[in-house]
N, C-alpha and C positions, 0 to 999 in steps of 0.2 A: 498638638491638636491638628487633626487633618482638616484642611480647608476645602470646602466644596466649591468646584469650579462653576462659575456662573454660566448659564447657557447664552450662546450668541444672540444678539438682538434679532428678532424676526425680520426677514427680508421684506421690504415694502413692496406693495403690489406693482408699482410702476417699474421697479428694477426687475422683478420677475418677468414682467411683460417684455422689457427690452431684451433680456437674455433669451426668452422664447423666440422672439422675432429673429435674432441673429442666428440661432441654431436652425430655425426653419429656412432662412435664406441660404445657409451653408448647405443644407440638404438639397434644396432646389438647384443650387449651382452645381453640386456634384452630379445630380441626376442629369442636368442639362449637358454637362461635359461628356458623360458616358453616352448619352443618346446621340450627341453630335458625332462622337468618334465612330460609333457603330454605323450611323447613317452615312458618314463620309466614306467608310470602307465598302459599304454595300451598294450605294447608289450607282447607277450606270453612268459611264463617261460618254457624253453625247458625241465626242470627237473620236472615240476609239474605233479602230477598224473592226470589221466583222471578224468573229473567230474563224480560224482556218477551216474548221469543220463546216461552217455555214457559208463560206465564200464560194462563189460560183465563177468559173472562167467565162462562161457564156450564159446570159439570161435570156428570157423570152423577148425582152425589149431591147436587147443588144442590137447594134446596127450591123447587119450583114450586107456587105457591099457587093458580094457575088452570090449567085444562086445556082450552083450546078445541079443538073438533073440527077446525076449520080455523084454523090459526095464521096471523095476518097480521103479527104483530110480537112482539118480546120486550122486556119492560121489566125490567131488573135493578136492584135496590136494595141497596147496601151500607149496613148499618145498625148502630147501637149502641143497645142497650136502655136505657142510662143517659143518652142524648143528649136534651136538651130539644128540640132542633130536630127530631129524629126523632119525638118524641112529638107535636109540633105538626103535623107532616106526616101523621101516621098516619090521622087521620079522612079527609083528602082521598084518601089512597092507598086506603082502604077504599071510598070512593065510586067511585073510578076502577076498582077491581076489579069492582064490581057493574055499572058502565056498559060496560066494555070487556073484561071477563074471558072473554067468549065468542069474542073475536077476538085478544086479546093474552095471551101467557103472562107472568104476573108471577112473578119469581124473586127470592127473598130470599137474601142472603149476609151472613155475620157480619163485622163490622169494629169490634170493641171498641177504643176509644181508650185509650192508656196513662194519660191524665189522669183517666179515670173508674175509680175503685178497684174497683168491683163489676161493671163491664160484662163482663169476662171470665167472672166467676162466673155472671152472668145468661145469657150465651151457652152456657155449659156446662149449665146447668139446662134451657134450651130444647132443646138438642141431645139431652140425656138423655131429655126428654119425647118428642122426635121419634122416638126409638128404640122408643117404645111407642105410636106413632101419634097423639101429642097435640101435634104441633108448633104448629099454629095456636092451640090453646087456651092453651098456655104463652106463646106469642108475645103474645097478647092480654093475658094476665095480667100480664106484665112491664110493658106500657105502662099498663095500668089502675092499677097500684100504684107507678109510678115515684116519685111524691111521697113514698111511705113509706120507700123505701130509697135513692133516688138521692142522690148527693153525700155519702154516709156513708163514713168512712174505715175502719171495722171491717167484717169480712167479713159479708155478708148471706146466705151460703150456707145457714145454718139456716133463715132465712125462706123462701128459695127451695124448701127441702125441704118446708116446710108447704104451699106452693103445689102441689107434686107430690102431696101427700097429699089436698089438696082436689080435685084433678083425678082422684083415684081410681087413681093410678099404683101399680104394684108397687114399694114403696119399696126393697126389697133390690136389685131390678134397676136402679132409679134410682141408688142409691148406687154400685153397681158401674160404671155408665156414667159418672157424674161423675168417678170416680177413674181411669177407664181412659185410658191414654195415647192410644189410638186416637181417643177423643172429643176430646181436646185437639188432636191433630194435625189432625182434621177442621176445627176452627176456625182453626188456624194456617194451613192451606191457603187458606182464604178470605182471611185477612189478607194472605198473601203474594201471591195473585193481585191483590187490590185495590191493594196498594202498587205492584206492577209495572205496573198499568194506569193509575196516576196518581191513585188515590184518596188524598185528604189529610184529608178530614173527612166527617162524616155529617150527613144522608143524602146519598149520591151516587147518581144514577140514570144508567143507560145505556139508550138506546132504539135497538134494532137495532145495538148495538155502538158507538154514539156517546155520549160523555159529555155530559149535558145541563147547560146553564147556565140556571137557571130564574129568572124575574123575577116571576111571578104565577101564581095558581091557574088563571086563564083561559088563560094561555099553555101551561101543563102539559097541561090538558085538550085544547086545540086540537092540540098535538103528537101526542097519543095518537089523537085523532080522525082526523088526517091519516094516521097510520101504520096505522090499522085499516080504511081504505077497501079 
């Protein structure tokens, strides 16, 4: 005689509900993982450099420290006020400005290096001074005093504020500029352009758009002399 198999007992409502909830949670988790992966891949990196196609060697707000009536060439320097090599190069750069400034536009751009703890603060101070027409004075002050504040790990912002006071700046306006995100973005824009253009250290010079590899003072002067003809 063939025995008829009995049907399994019906699943109680509570058990069905528990299974449904676990399945639903699994689906939601899967969707969440997929969404996060896509979002992570596509969201912009706020610290990334500007794409090379968008990078500009000189922008409208870049600091032009010479203004020749007839421009023969442009020399762009990416610099770091805490950089000892920039300090060493600065006297020569000043000589070259005097010698060729009537034919070559000298342009300065910020490039504070992460290894220098106060280079970004120095750039902020210089840019805040620039907003009051004292860019070159604060620029010179930073290099003149680098031995006092360079290589220190604690913030030198209070010292830089005393420089602003010595230069006769409106300190309330200076403080506002230093704290303003627009001032910080102005410096970050220089860094992003420099990084996209291949700047890795300071000082880095570009003559008529070409990054220079310098071997001597004489070579540097001759390159400018040739460009200024």
